[in-house]
MOPAC internal coordinates of N, CA, C and O (Angstrom, degrees):
PM7 1SCF
backbone

  N    0.0000 0     0.00 0     0.00 0    0    0    0
  C    1.4457 1     0.00 0     0.00 0    1    0    0
  C    1.5327 1   108.32 1     0.00 0    2    1    0
  O    1.2310 1   120.78 1   -48.90 1    3    2    1
  N    1.3181 1   116.12 1   131.10 1    3    2    1
  C    1.4539 1   120.53 1   177.23 1    5    3    2
  C    1.5229 1   110.40 1   -65.74 1    6    5    3
  O    1.2310 1   120.62 1   -35.17 1    7    6    5
  N    1.3185 1   116.43 1   144.83 1    7    6    5
  C    1.4695 1   120.50 1  -176.91 1    9    7    6
  C    1.5343 1   111.29 1   -59.59 1   10    9    7
  O    1.2310 1   119.82 1   147.64 1   11   10    9
  N    1.3174 1   117.96 1   -32.36 1   11   10    9
  C    1.4651 1   120.90 1   179.69 1   13   11   10
  C    1.5295 1   112.10 1   -65.60 1   14   13   11
  O    1.2310 1   120.56 1   157.39 1   15   14   13
  N    1.3202 1   116.54 1   -22.61 1   15   14   13
  C    1.4679 1   122.15 1  -178.83 1   17   15   14
  C    1.5313 1   112.75 1   -88.81 1   18   17   15
  O    1.2310 1   120.85 1   179.09 1   19   18   17
  N    1.3217 1   115.99 1    -0.91 1   19   18   17
  C    1.4706 1   120.47 1  -177.60 1   21   19   18
  C    1.5328 1   110.31 1   -93.51 1   22   21   19
  O    1.2310 1   119.99 1  -124.34 1   23   22   21
  N    1.2874 1   117.63 1    55.66 1   23   22   21
  C    1.4644 1   121.93 1  -179.85 1   25   23   22
  C    1.5214 1   110.28 1   -67.07 1   26   25   23
  O    1.2310 1   121.13 1   -40.37 1   27   26   25
  N    1.3279 1   115.45 1   139.63 1   27   26   25
  C    1.4717 1   120.05 1   176.29 1   29   27   26
  C    1.5262 1   107.94 1   -80.09 1   30   29   27
  O    1.2310 1   120.98 1   -62.83 1   31   30   29
  N    1.3223 1   115.74 1   117.17 1   31   30   29
  C    1.4558 1   121.44 1  -177.99 1   33   31   30
  C    1.5242 1   112.94 1   -93.35 1   34   33   31
  O    1.2310 1   119.53 1  -178.36 1   35   34   33
  N    1.3069 1   118.50 1     1.64 1   35   34   33
  C    1.4561 1   118.89 1  -177.71 1   37   35   34
  C    1.5236 1   113.14 1  -107.45 1   38   37   35
  O    1.2310 1   119.53 1   177.49 1   39   38   37
  N    1.3329 1   118.51 1    -2.51 1   39   38   37
  C    1.4689 1   119.44 1   177.23 1   41   39   38
  C    1.5195 1   110.43 1  -131.58 1   42   41   39
  O    1.2310 1   121.25 1   -11.65 1   43   42   41
  N    1.3017 1   115.21 1   168.35 1   43   42   41
  C    1.4668 1   121.17 1  -176.71 1   45   43   42
  C    1.5219 1   114.06 1   -91.93 1   46   45   43
  O    1.2310 1   119.66 1  -173.51 1   47   46   45
  N    1.3157 1   118.25 1     6.49 1   47   46   45
  C    1.4583 1   120.71 1  -174.82 1   49   47   46
  C    1.5309 1   113.82 1   -78.41 1   50   49   47
  O    1.2310 1   120.19 1   169.48 1   51   50   49
  N    1.3100 1   117.25 1   -10.52 1   51   50   49
  C    1.4679 1   121.36 1  -175.88 1   53   51   50
  C    1.5325 1   110.63 1    57.65 1   54   53   51
  O    1.2310 1   120.81 1  -147.85 1   55   54   53
  N    1.3202 1   116.05 1    32.15 1   55   54   53
  C    1.4593 1   122.25 1  -175.95 1   57   55   54
  C    1.5255 1   111.83 1   -86.57 1   58   57   55
  O    1.2310 1   121.65 1   -22.91 1   59   58   57
  N    1.3233 1   114.45 1   157.09 1   59   58   57
  C    1.4535 1   120.37 1   170.54 1   61   59   58
  C    1.5254 1   106.10 1   -75.37 1   62   61   59
  O    1.2310 1   120.57 1   -48.30 1   63   62   61
  N    1.3186 1   116.52 1   131.70 1   63   62   61
  C    1.4636 1   120.21 1  -178.35 1   65   63   62
  C    1.5256 1   110.16 1   -80.78 1   66   65   63
  O    1.2310 1   121.86 1   -95.85 1   67   66   65
  N    1.3032 1   114.05 1    84.15 1   67   66   65
  C    1.4624 1   120.46 1   175.06 1   69   67   66
  C    1.5236 1   108.16 1   -93.45 1   70   69   67
  O    1.2310 1   121.11 1    -9.04 1   71   70   69
  N    1.3108 1   115.49 1   170.96 1   71   70   69
  C    1.4519 1   120.25 1   176.12 1   73   71   70
  C    1.5354 1   110.07 1   -60.01 1   74   73   71
  O    1.2310 1   120.79 1   139.95 1   75   74   73
  N    1.3262 1   116.09 1   -40.05 1   75   74   73
  C    1.4608 1   120.85 1   178.67 1   77   75   74
  C    1.5326 1   111.14 1   -62.33 1   78   77   75
  O    1.2310 1   120.23 1   133.44 1   79   78   77
  N    1.3203 1   117.16 1   -46.56 1   79   78   77
  C    1.4627 1   120.68 1   179.10 1   81   79   78
  C    1.5249 1   109.89 1   -60.22 1   82   81   79
  O    1.2310 1   120.03 1   132.95 1   83   82   81
  N    1.3078 1   117.54 1   -47.05 1   83   82   81
  C    1.4750 1   123.00 1  -179.01 1   85   83   82
  C    1.5238 1   111.29 1   -59.05 1   86   85   83
  O    1.2310 1   120.47 1   130.61 1   87   86   85
  N    1.3327 1   116.70 1   -49.39 1   87   86   85
  C    1.4663 1   120.00 1  -173.77 1   89   87   86
  C    1.5252 1   114.40 1   -80.16 1   90   89   87
  O    1.2310 1   119.89 1   148.26 1   91   90   89
  N    1.3139 1   117.81 1   -31.74 1   91   90   89
  C    1.4809 1   117.95 1  -168.82 1   93   91   90
  C    1.5137 1   115.32 1  -123.56 1   94   93   91
  O    1.2310 1   119.06 1   167.14 1   95   94   93
  N    1.3270 1   119.39 1   -12.86 1   95   94   93
  C    1.4529 1   118.10 1  -167.49 1   97   95   94
  C    1.5218 1   115.83 1  -130.78 1   98   97   95
  O    1.2310 1   118.96 1   154.93 1   99   98   97
  N    1.3094 1   119.59 1   -25.07 1   99   98   97
  C    1.4602 1   121.01 1  -173.11 1  101   99   98
  C    1.5273 1   110.84 1   -63.27 1  102  101   99
  O    1.2310 1   119.87 1   -62.42 1  103  102  101
  N    1.3383 1   117.85 1   117.58 1  103  102  101
  C    1.4647 1   119.97 1  -178.41 1  105  103  102
  C    1.5283 1   113.48 1   -65.41 1  106  105  103
  O    1.2310 1   119.63 1   154.06 1  107  106  105
  N    1.3102 1   118.31 1   -25.94 1  107  106  105
  C    1.4641 1   120.37 1   179.29 1  109  107  106
  C    1.5289 1   112.03 1   -68.39 1  110  109  107
  O    1.2310 1   120.55 1   159.07 1  111  110  109
  N    1.3211 1   116.55 1   -20.93 1  111  110  109
  C    1.4776 1   121.36 1  -179.33 1  113  111  110
  C    1.5318 1   112.36 1  -106.40 1  114  113  111
  O    1.2310 1   120.30 1  -170.56 1  115  114  113
  N    1.3341 1   117.04 1     9.44 1  115  114  113
  C    1.4597 1   121.07 1  -175.31 1  117  115  114
  C    1.5258 1   112.87 1   -60.51 1  118  117  115
  O    1.2310 1   119.50 1   137.72 1  119  118  117
  N    1.3108 1   118.55 1   -42.28 1  119  118  117
  C    1.4597 1   120.58 1  -177.93 1  121  119  118
  C    1.5285 1   110.63 1   -60.51 1  122  121  119
  O    1.2310 1   120.06 1   136.48 1  123  122  121
  N    1.3081 1   117.49 1   -43.52 1  123  122  121
  C    1.4635 1   121.15 1   178.24 1  125  123  122
  C    1.5252 1   109.92 1   -64.79 1  126  125  123
  O    1.2310 1   120.74 1   134.70 1  127  126  125
  N    1.3121 1   116.19 1   -45.30 1  127  126  125
  C    1.4684 1   120.48 1   180.00 1  129  127  126
  C    1.5261 1   109.97 1   -60.45 1  130  129  127
  O    1.2310 1   120.09 1   136.25 1  131  130  129
  N    1.3167 1   117.43 1   -43.75 1  131  130  129
  C    1.4668 1   121.87 1  -177.97 1  133  131  130
  C    1.5231 1   112.14 1   -63.86 1  134  133  131
  O    1.2310 1   120.26 1   146.42 1  135  134  133
  N    1.3294 1   117.12 1   -33.58 1  135  134  133
  C    1.4765 1   120.26 1   179.07 1  137  135  134
  C    1.5261 1   111.51 1   -58.99 1  138  137  135
  O    1.2310 1   120.57 1   148.31 1  139  138  137
  N    1.3155 1   116.52 1   -31.69 1  139  138  137
  C    1.4542 1   120.89 1  -176.67 1  141  139  138
  C    1.5318 1   114.10 1   -93.35 1  142  141  139
  O    1.2310 1   119.59 1   165.02 1  143  142  141
  N    1.3203 1   118.39 1   -14.98 1  143  142  141
  C    1.4700 1   120.33 1  -174.25 1  145  143  142
  C    1.5241 1   112.71 1   -60.78 1  146  145  143
  O    1.2310 1   119.70 1   143.38 1  147  146  145
  N    1.3091 1   118.19 1   -36.62 1  147  146  145
  C    1.4735 1   119.86 1   178.38 1  149  147  146
  C    1.5268 1   110.81 1   -63.33 1  150  149  147
  O    1.2310 1   120.53 1   141.31 1  151  150  149
  N    1.3274 1   116.60 1   -38.69 1  151  150  149
  C    1.4768 1   119.60 1   176.94 1  153  151  150
  C    1.5169 1   110.67 1   -64.40 1  154  153  151
  O    1.2310 1   120.77 1   137.57 1  155  154  153
  N    1.3372 1   116.13 1   -42.43 1  155  154  153
  C    1.4563 1   119.27 1   177.45 1  157  155  154
  C    1.5160 1   111.54 1   -61.32 1  158  157  155
  O    1.2310 1   120.98 1   133.92 1  159  158  157
  N    1.3467 1   115.73 1   -46.08 1  159  158  157
  C    1.4615 1   121.28 1  -177.10 1  161  159  158
  C    1.5163 1   112.38 1   -64.27 1  162  161  159
  O    1.2310 1   119.97 1   150.33 1  163  162  161
  N    1.3299 1   117.67 1   -29.67 1  163  162  161
  C    1.4610 1   120.72 1   179.15 1  165  163  162
  C    1.5306 1   111.52 1   -66.76 1  166  165  163
  O    1.2310 1   120.20 1   154.48 1  167  166  165
  N    1.3144 1   117.23 1   -25.52 1  167  166  165
  C    1.4534 1   121.96 1  -178.52 1  169  167  166
  C    1.5288 1   111.68 1   -99.43 1  170  169  167
  O    1.2310 1   120.96 1   139.47 1  171  170  169
  N    1.3219 1   115.77 1   -40.53 1  171  170  169
  C    1.4696 1   121.11 1  -174.81 1  173  171  170
  C    1.5148 1   107.24 1  -150.11 1  174  173  171
  O    1.2310 1   120.01 1   -43.94 1  175  174  173
  N    1.3208 1   117.59 1   136.06 1  175  174  173
  C    1.4665 1   120.85 1  -178.72 1  177  175  174
  C    1.5250 1   109.68 1   -74.79 1  178  177  175
  O    1.2310 1   121.28 1   -76.02 1  179  178  177
  N    1.3188 1   115.15 1   103.98 1  179  178  177
  C    1.4643 1   120.83 1   179.30 1  181  179  178
  C    1.5247 1   111.34 1  -114.48 1  182  181  179
  O    1.2310 1   120.46 1  -172.07 1  183  182  181
  N    1.3307 1   116.73 1     7.93 1  183  182  181
  C    1.4621 1   120.61 1  -172.32 1  185  183  182
  C    1.5144 1   114.82 1   -62.20 1  186  185  183
  O    1.2310 1   119.37 1   150.41 1  187  186  185
  N    1.3160 1   118.80 1   -29.59 1  187  186  185
  C    1.4673 1   120.19 1  -178.37 1  189  187  186
  C    1.5223 1   112.64 1   -95.02 1  190  189  187
  O    1.2310 1   119.97 1  -179.36 1  191  190  189
  N    1.3205 1   117.66 1     0.64 1  191  190  189
  C    1.4597 1   120.58 1  -175.26 1  193  191  190
  C    1.5310 1   111.40 1   -93.31 1  194  193  191
  O    1.2310 1   121.12 1   -33.89 1  195  194  193
  N    1.3182 1   115.46 1   146.11 1  195  194  193
  C    1.4649 1   121.62 1   176.26 1  197  195  194
  C    1.5271 1   108.09 1  -138.18 1  198  197  195
  O    1.2310 1   121.63 1   -15.30 1  199  198  197
  N    1.3371 1   114.48 1   164.70 1  199  198  197
  C    1.4495 1   120.72 1   172.98 1  201  199  198
  C    1.5089 1   114.56 1    54.52 1  202  201  199
  O    1.2310 1   121.44 1    43.98 1  203  202  201
  N    1.3109 1   114.85 1  -136.02 1  203  202  201
  C    1.4632 1   121.33 1  -173.81 1  205  203  202
  C    1.5166 1   111.72 1   -64.01 1  206  205  203
  O    1.2310 1   119.79 1   148.74 1  207  206  205
  N    1.3197 1   118.00 1   -31.26 1  207  206  205
  C    1.4711 1   120.08 1   178.70 1  209  207  206
  C    1.5300 1   110.89 1   -66.05 1  210  209  207
  O    1.2310 1   120.33 1   141.22 1  211  210  209
  N    1.3124 1   116.98 1   -38.78 1  211  210  209
  C    1.4708 1   120.44 1   175.74 1  213  211  210
  C    1.5154 1   109.52 1   -67.58 1  214  213  211
  O    1.2310 1   119.65 1   137.20 1  215  214  213
  N    1.3125 1   118.27 1   -42.80 1  215  214  213
  C    1.4653 1   121.28 1   179.37 1  217  215  214
  C    1.5128 1   111.53 1   -57.86 1  218  217  215
  O    1.2310 1   120.36 1   137.42 1  219  218  217
  N    1.3213 1   116.92 1   -42.58 1  219  218  217
  C    1.4785 1   120.02 1   179.01 1  221  219  218
  C    1.5166 1   111.00 1   -58.04 1  222  221  219
  O    1.2310 1   120.38 1   137.26 1  223  222  221
  N    1.3261 1   116.88 1   -42.74 1  223  222  221
  C    1.4611 1   120.78 1  -179.31 1  225  223  222
  C    1.5256 1   111.97 1   -66.91 1  226  225  223
  O    1.2310 1   120.20 1   142.87 1  227  226  225
  N    1.3291 1   117.23 1   -37.13 1  227  226  225
  C    1.4616 1   120.94 1  -176.87 1  229  227  226
  C    1.5181 1   113.05 1   -63.01 1  230  229  227
  O    1.2310 1   120.36 1   159.16 1  231  230  229
  N    1.3125 1   116.92 1   -20.84 1  231  230  229
  C    1.4686 1   119.94 1  -177.58 1  233  231  230
  C    1.5253 1   113.53 1  -102.33 1  234  233  231
  O    1.2310 1   120.66 1  -166.40 1  235  234  233
  N    1.3397 1   116.35 1    13.60 1  235  234  233
  C    1.4588 1   119.96 1   170.41 1  237  235  234
  C    1.5335 1   107.55 1   -71.93 1  238  237  235
  O    1.2310 1   120.01 1   -32.11 1  239  238  237
  N    1.3295 1   117.58 1   147.89 1  239  238  237
  C    1.4642 1   120.18 1  -176.04 1  241  239  238
  C    1.5380 1   115.20 1   -53.78 1  242  241  239
  O    1.2310 1   119.94 1   144.65 1  243  242  241
  N    1.3212 1   117.72 1   -35.35 1  243  242  241
  C    1.4614 1   119.14 1  -177.36 1  245  243  242
  C    1.5238 1   113.79 1   -73.11 1  246  245  243
  O    1.2310 1   120.17 1   169.76 1  247  246  245
  N    1.3319 1   117.28 1   -10.24 1  247  246  245
  C    1.4583 1   121.26 1   179.56 1  249  247  246
  C    1.5273 1   113.79 1  -113.89 1  250  249  247
  O    1.2310 1   120.42 1   177.50 1  251  250  249
  N    1.3102 1   116.81 1    -2.50 1  251  250  249
  C    1.4698 1   119.38 1  -172.35 1  253  251  250
  C    1.5225 1   115.23 1   -61.38 1  254  253  251
  O    1.2310 1   119.63 1   142.79 1  255  254  253
  N    1.3110 1   118.31 1   -37.21 1  255  254  253
  C    1.4786 1   119.23 1   179.93 1  257  255  254
  C    1.5250 1   110.93 1   -65.11 1  258  257  255
  O    1.2310 1   120.78 1   137.45 1  259  258  257
  N    1.3348 1   116.11 1   -42.55 1  259  258  257
  C    1.4571 1   119.88 1   178.33 1  261  259  258
  C    1.5245 1   109.70 1   -67.32 1  262  261  259
  O    1.2310 1   120.58 1   138.78 1  263  262  261
  N    1.3194 1   116.50 1   -41.22 1  263  262  261
  C    1.4656 1   121.01 1   179.53 1  265  263  262
  C    1.5156 1   110.33 1   -60.76 1  266  265  263
  O    1.2310 1   120.01 1   137.79 1  267  266  265
  N    1.3216 1   117.59 1   -42.21 1  267  266  265
  C    1.4711 1   120.99 1   179.10 1  269  267  266
  C    1.5294 1   110.35 1   -61.45 1  270  269  267
  O    1.2310 1   120.26 1   138.52 1  271  270  269
  N    1.3315 1   117.12 1   -41.48 1  271  270  269
  C    1.4688 1   119.72 1   179.51 1  273  271  270
  C    1.5186 1   111.65 1   -66.75 1  274  273  271
  O    1.2310 1   120.35 1   137.90 1  275  274  273
  N    1.3337 1   116.93 1   -42.10 1  275  274  273
  C    1.4655 1   118.76 1  -179.17 1  277  275  274
  C    1.5184 1   111.11 1   -66.74 1  278  277  275
  O    1.2310 1   120.16 1   140.21 1  279  278  277
  N    1.3282 1   117.31 1   -39.79 1  279  278  277
  C    1.4673 1   119.97 1   178.03 1  281  279  278
  C    1.5209 1   109.92 1   -61.39 1  282  281  279
  O    1.2310 1   120.16 1   135.74 1  283  282  281
  N    1.3289 1   117.31 1   -44.26 1  283  282  281
  C    1.4648 1   120.05 1   179.34 1  285  283  282
  C    1.5230 1   110.55 1   -62.73 1  286  285  283
  O    1.2310 1   119.88 1   132.90 1  287  286  285
  N    1.3300 1   117.83 1   -47.10 1  287  286  285
  C    1.4685 1   120.43 1  -178.83 1  289  287  286
  C    1.5285 1   111.69 1   -64.58 1  290  289  287
  O    1.2310 1   120.31 1   139.37 1  291  290  289
  N    1.3276 1   117.02 1   -40.63 1  291  290  289
  C    1.4668 1   120.18 1  -179.76 1  293  291  290
  C    1.5227 1   110.34 1   -68.92 1  294  293  291
  O    1.2310 1   119.82 1   141.93 1  295  294  293
  N    1.3139 1   117.95 1   -38.07 1  295  294  293
  C    1.4566 1   120.92 1   177.54 1  297  295  294
  C    1.5343 1   110.39 1   -63.37 1  298  297  295
  O    1.2310 1   120.67 1   136.24 1  299  298  297
  N    1.3357 1   116.33 1   -43.76 1  299  298  297
  C    1.4669 1   119.42 1   179.31 1  301  299  298
  C    1.5273 1   110.79 1   -64.38 1  302  301  299
  O    1.2310 1   120.23 1   139.66 1  303  302  301
  N    1.3265 1   117.17 1   -40.34 1  303  302  301
  C    1.4608 1   120.01 1   177.47 1  305  303  302
  C    1.5255 1   110.85 1   -64.45 1  306  305  303
  O    1.2310 1   120.28 1   136.37 1  307  306  305
  N    1.3072 1   117.08 1   -43.63 1  307  306  305
  C    1.4722 1   122.38 1   177.75 1  309  307  306
  C    1.5346 1   110.05 1   -58.67 1  310  309  307
  O    1.2310 1   121.05 1   133.63 1  311  310  309
  N    1.3073 1   115.59 1   -46.37 1  311  310  309
  C    1.4652 1   120.55 1  -179.38 1  313  311  310
  C    1.5192 1   110.80 1   -61.22 1  314  313  311
  O    1.2310 1   120.24 1   137.13 1  315  314  313
  N    1.3153 1   117.16 1   -42.87 1  315  314  313
  C    1.4598 1   121.50 1   179.01 1  317  315  314
  C    1.5280 1   111.11 1   -63.58 1  318  317  315
  O    1.2310 1   120.04 1   136.20 1  319  318  317
  N    1.3158 1   117.54 1   -43.80 1  319  318  317
  C    1.4613 1   121.26 1   178.45 1  321  319  318
  C    1.5287 1   111.51 1   -61.30 1  322  321  319
  O    1.2310 1   120.55 1   137.43 1  323  322  321
  N    1.3158 1   116.55 1   -42.57 1  323  322  321
  C    1.4598 1   120.45 1   178.78 1  325  323  322
  C    1.5215 1   111.56 1   -68.17 1  326  325  323
  O    1.2310 1   120.51 1   140.64 1  327  326  325
  N    1.3183 1   116.63 1   -39.36 1  327  326  325
  C    1.4691 1   121.23 1   177.61 1  329  327  326
  C    1.5227 1   110.59 1   -61.15 1  330  329  327
  O    1.2310 1   120.56 1   132.36 1  331  330  329
  N    1.3237 1   116.53 1   -47.64 1  331  330  329
  C    1.4606 1   121.01 1   179.84 1  333  331  330
  C    1.5232 1   110.60 1   -61.49 1  334  333  331
  O    1.2310 1   120.56 1   137.63 1  335  334  333
  N    1.3241 1   116.54 1   -42.37 1  335  334  333
  C    1.4649 1   120.26 1  -179.58 1  337  335  334
  C    1.5207 1   110.96 1   -64.96 1  338  337  335
  O    1.2310 1   120.64 1   137.63 1  339  338  337
  N    1.2970 1   116.38 1   -42.37 1  339  338  337
  C    1.4550 1   121.18 1  -178.04 1  341  339  338
  C    1.5271 1   111.97 1   -68.45 1  342  341  339
  O    1.2310 1   120.39 1   152.66 1  343  342  341
  N    1.3136 1   116.85 1   -27.34 1  343  342  341
  C    1.4585 1   121.50 1   179.87 1  345  343  342
  C    1.5170 1   112.15 1  -102.01 1  346  345  343
  O    1.2310 1   120.57 1  -165.72 1  347  346  345
  N    1.3111 1   116.52 1    14.28 1  347  346  345
  C    1.4687 1   123.68 1   175.54 1  349  347  346
  C    1.5255 1   112.96 1    55.87 1  350  349  347
  O    1.2310 1   120.35 1  -150.65 1  351  350  349
  N    1.3276 1   116.94 1    29.35 1  351  350  349
  C    1.4554 1   120.35 1   174.86 1  353  351  350
  C    1.5308 1   109.94 1   -81.01 1  354  353  351
  O    1.2310 1   121.05 1   169.68 1  355  354  353
  N    1.3067 1   115.60 1   -10.32 1  355  354  353
  C    1.4504 1   121.71 1   177.54 1  357  355  354
  C    1.5213 1   106.76 1  -156.45 1  358  357  355
  O    1.2310 1   119.69 1   -15.21 1  359  358  357
  N    1.2685 1   118.19 1   164.79 1  359  358  357
  C    1.4660 1   120.78 1  -178.18 1  361  359  358
  C    1.5255 1   110.71 1   -96.86 1  362  361  359
  O    1.2310 1   120.36 1  -144.38 1  363  362  361
  N    1.2991 1   116.91 1    35.62 1  363  362  361
  C    1.4576 1   119.60 1  -172.04 1  365  363  362
  C    1.5121 1   113.68 1   -58.03 1  366  365  363
  O    1.2310 1   121.32 1   -63.13 1  367  366  365
  N    1.2851 1   115.08 1   116.87 1  367  366  365
  C    1.4425 1   130.42 1   160.19 1  369  367  366
  C    1.5269 1   119.10 1    31.57 1  370  369  367
  O    1.2310 1   117.90 1  -108.43 1  371  370  369
  N    1.2439 1   121.61 1    71.57 1  371  370  369
  C    1.4616 1   124.47 1   166.87 1  373  371  370
  C    1.5289 1   114.12 1    50.90 1  374  373  371
  O    1.2310 1   119.90 1  -141.91 1  375  374  373
  N    1.3062 1   117.80 1    38.09 1  375  374  373
  C    1.4587 1   119.96 1   176.39 1  377  375  374
  C    1.5165 1   108.53 1   -68.45 1  378  377  375
  O    1.2310 1   119.13 1   -55.84 1  379  378  377
  N    1.3258 1   119.27 1   124.16 1  379  378  377
  C    1.4497 1   121.35 1  -177.38 1  381  379  378
  C    1.5157 1   112.46 1   -61.20 1  382  381  379
  O    1.2310 1   120.55 1   -43.60 1  383  382  381
  N    1.3249 1   116.55 1   136.40 1  383  382  381
  C    1.4489 1   122.41 1  -179.42 1  385  383  382
  C    1.5348 1   109.75 1   -58.21 1  386  385  383
  O    1.2310 1   120.89 1   -48.15 1  387  386  385
  N    1.3198 1   115.91 1   131.85 1  387  386  385
  C    1.4686 1   124.40 1   178.87 1  389  387  386
  C    1.5171 1   114.71 1    60.62 1  390  389  387
  O    1.2310 1   120.01 1  -162.94 1  391  390  389
  N    1.3377 1   117.58 1    17.06 1  391  390  389
  C    1.4613 1   119.08 1   176.94 1  393  391  390
  C    1.5089 1   108.81 1   -75.13 1  394  393  391
  O    1.2310 1   120.02 1   -38.14 1  395  394  393
  N    1.3306 1   117.56 1   141.86 1  395  394  393
  C    1.4624 1   119.48 1   179.26 1  397  395  394
  C    1.5344 1   110.20 1   -69.70 1  398  397  395
  O    1.2310 1   121.51 1   -26.62 1  399  398  397
  N    1.2972 1   114.72 1   153.38 1  399  398  397
  C    1.4661 1   119.41 1   176.19 1  401  399  398
  C    1.5322 1   107.82 1   -80.53 1  402  401  399
  O    1.2310 1   119.94 1   -60.95 1  403  402  401
  N    1.3218 1   117.72 1   119.05 1  403  402  401
  C    1.4616 1   119.57 1   179.06 1  405  403  402
  C    1.5221 1   111.21 1   -70.50 1  406  405  403
  O    1.2310 1   120.30 1   -40.54 1  407  406  405
  N    1.2933 1   117.03 1   139.46 1  407  406  405
  C    1.4666 1   120.80 1  -179.89 1  409  407  406
  C    1.4880 1   110.28 1  -108.83 1  410  409  407
  O    1.2310 1   120.10 1   180.00 1  411  410  409

């Protein structure tokens, strides 16, 4: 799939759903991301970092276990949001009618 076709369907930013967007920028996943920031900060000061600079820090060995948990939780939240949108349980963000849920 071309990167231009990887639109984020769970937020209003009309952004391309890159790894950076998913991990550091998607507002729909902010609550999950924020739950883990205190754990990150206790090990390494990441409070002033954004985007790719934050991503680089998340993959240092001392943060990998926390990063793995946040990725899993964010992926599950993303999947739930897409599922709800696809089944019209919510009006989430311009989800295309009958579009498959990306895994």
